[in-house]
C-alpha positions as CSV (number, residue, x, y, z in Angstrom):
1,M,-56.4,-52.4,-38.3
2,N,-58.3,-49.7,-36.7
3,A,-58.4,-46.0,-37.6
4,Y,-55.8,-45.0,-35.0
5,E,-53.2,-47.5,-36.3
6,I,-53.8,-46.3,-39.9
7,E,-53.4,-42.7,-38.8
8,Q,-50.1,-43.5,-37.0
9,I,-48.8,-45.3,-40.1
10,E,-49.7,-42.4,-42.3
11,K,-47.9,-40.0,-39.9
12,D,-44.8,-42.3,-39.9
13,V,-44.8,-42.5,-43.7
14,R,-45.1,-38.7,-44.1
15,A,-42.2,-38.2,-41.6
16,N,-40.0,-40.7,-43.2
17,F,-40.5,-39.5,-46.8
18,R,-40.0,-35.8,-46.2
19,L,-37.8,-34.2,-48.8
20,P,-34.6,-32.5,-47.8
21,L,-34.7,-28.7,-47.5
22,S,-34.6,-26.7,-50.7
23,F,-31.8,-24.3,-51.4
24,N,-34.0,-21.4,-50.2
25,G,-34.8,-23.3,-47.0
26,W,-31.1,-23.7,-46.2
27,A,-30.4,-20.1,-47.2
28,D,-33.0,-18.9,-44.7
29,I,-31.6,-21.0,-41.9
30,E,-28.1,-19.8,-42.7
31,R,-29.3,-16.1,-42.8
32,R,-31.0,-16.4,-39.5
33,A,-28.0,-18.1,-37.9
34,R,-25.7,-15.3,-39.1
35,E,-28.1,-12.6,-37.9
36,E,-28.3,-14.3,-34.5
37,R,-24.5,-14.6,-34.3
38,A,-24.1,-10.9,-35.2
39,R,-26.6,-9.9,-32.6
40,V,-25.0,-11.9,-29.8
41,L,-21.5,-10.6,-30.8
42,G,-22.7,-7.0,-30.9
43,E,-24.3,-7.3,-27.4
44,G,-21.0,-8.8,-26.1
45,I,-18.9,-6.1,-27.5
46,S,-21.3,-3.5,-26.2
47,R,-21.1,-4.9,-22.7
48,L,-17.3,-5.0,-23.0
49,F,-17.0,-1.4,-23.9
50,A,-19.5,-0.4,-21.2
51,A,-17.4,-2.2,-18.6
52,A,-14.2,-0.6,-19.9
53,R,-15.9,2.9,-19.9
54,A,-17.0,2.4,-16.3
55,K,-13.5,1.3,-15.2
56,L,-12.0,4.3,-16.9
57,A,-14.4,6.6,-15.3
58,T,-13.7,5.2,-11.8
59,F,-9.9,5.5,-12.5
60,A,-10.4,9.2,-13.6
61,R,-12.4,10.0,-10.5
62,G,-9.6,8.5,-8.4
63,V,-6.9,10.6,-10.2
64,R,-9.0,13.7,-9.8
65,S,-9.6,13.0,-6.1
66,T,-5.9,12.4,-5.5
67,G,-5.0,15.6,-7.4
68,A,-7.5,17.6,-5.4
69,D,-6.1,16.1,-2.1
70,C,-2.6,17.0,-3.1
71,T,-3.5,20.6,-4.1
72,D,-5.5,21.0,-0.9
73,A,-2.5,19.8,1.2
74,R,-0.1,22.2,-0.6
75,L,-2.4,25.2,0.0
76,R,-2.6,24.5,3.7
77,H,1.1,24.1,4.2
78,G,2.0,27.1,2.0
């Protein structure tokens, strides 16, 4: 066997005999997953409210414009 083959066998042995994650390791993974989920949900809710606010503003502008047009028409015919 040459040095390369021995090195590959050592890498394989290390990879196959790795211990499972400790409790702290799993807790870190779970904490990061929860933080990421909370961040994504927060961004989604923020975008939802921003879109709703924009639609409401557009609707309010339309109502104001219609009201102004009606008032203007009444003043001209009066």
